[in-house]
Every structure is written in structure tokens, then in C-alpha cells.
N, C-alpha and C positions, 0 to 999 in steps of 0.2 A: 503494499500499500504505500502511494505517495503522501508525503507531509506538506500541508499547506496551512494558513492562516485563515481562521473564519473571521470577517468582520461585519460590521453594522455601522453604517453612516461613516466608513472611515475609520472606526475604532474597532482594534482587534479584542476578540471575545474569547477565543480560544485557540491553540496550535488542534490542528485535525489532521485525522487521516482520512483520506480518500479512498473507497471501496470502489474501485469503477466496474470488473466483472462479475459474473454469477458467482463464480467459486470464492470471489473476496468477500462479496457480500451475505455470501452462506457462512462465513468462518469468523466475519469480523468481530464478535463478540464471545465467540465459544472460549471458555476457559477464562475469562477476564473475573478478575475479583475487585476491579475500579478502575476507572477512566478520568485522568486529569485532565484531558483536553475533550476532543469529540471525534467521532465516526461518521463523516458521510457516505450516504448508501447512495451512490449517482444511478439512477435508473430505478432505485428501490420503491416500491409502493407499500411494504408493510413491514413489519419487524417483528421478531420474536426473538426471546431471551433464555431458550433452553438451552442447556448446558453451560449455564453463567451462574454466576451467587451475587449476580450486580441487580440491583434496582437501578433503571434506567428513566432518565426523560426524555420522550422521542417527538420530535418535532416532523410533522408532513409538511412539505414543501412542493410547490408547485415547480416549473422548468425555470422561472428565473429565481430561485431561491426564496420566494415568498412564503412567510409560516402562514400554512391553513388550519391546522389544529396541533395541539400537544396533547400528550398521556404521559402519564407514569406506570411504569412495567414493573412488576414483581418477578423476580426467578420464574421460567419456567410458564412465562403467558404468551401471547400473542396478543398485536395489536393490528386489525383489520385495515384493508388500506381505505383512505378519503378520496371524494370524488376531488379529480385534480391533481392528486398526488404522481410527482415525477421523482421524487428525492425525499429520502427520510435522513434525520440528523439525529444522534443520539448520543448522551453522554450519563455521567454518574447523576442519579438523582438530586435534585437541589442546585445543579449547575444553572439550568434555565433562570430560575428564581434570581439566583446570583447576578447573573447577566443580563436580569431585567428583559429577558425575552418574552415577546408578545406579539399576538395573534396579528398577523399584517405586515411585521418586520421585514425589509428586505434584508437579504444576508448576502455576501459576496465571501468568494474565495480568491485569496492571492499565495502565489508561489512562495514558497520560501526561500531567501537568499536572494 
């Protein structure tokens, strides 16, 4: 997975790993016990926490990375797709609140370095 910065209105929210392909998306949270930054599932429409001991915040994003909905998932749960979802952002529970992430926020990614 490649590393990028996640931004909102030009401000860095977190370092983020991008899972581009199906295989990367399928295993992006597997075995994790924490996530300091975030994981962006490009092309993802849903999210599961099977195989994790991690409670996560998940944001459903459209193709322009606008936040359509957010949920909190306990381990071994699944969040079904929301209409218009083209990407999913996941992070440890509580990070979205700490970042002030809200519905309608437009996010962007910027390459590290």
C-alpha cells in the first residue's frame, strides 16, 4: 500500500495508506490492533472488520472524496454500502471525532514527499 497525506481544506488530518486493488482492500485491516492514521479503500463500497481486534470509524466517500456517511464498526462486523459510495476511509474509533470529520467534508490526498 502506498502512503499519502489525508487533507481537508489544506490541513493534514492523518497519514494514510491507500489500498488500490481488490487484494489490498480485502486485507487492509486484517490482524490490526490499531491504526494511528487511516486507510483509504479506493474503489471500495463497503467495509468489514473480520479478523481484527479493532473498533473503527468508517466514512463512505463519493468519487470526489466527499463524506456521505460515517459509522462505527466493532470487530467482526460489516457496514453495507451507501448510495453513491466509491471509496471508504477507515481509522481507529475516535479519530474522526478528533479530526472534526463531518458529513459533506471534501477530503483530498497528497503524495508523501
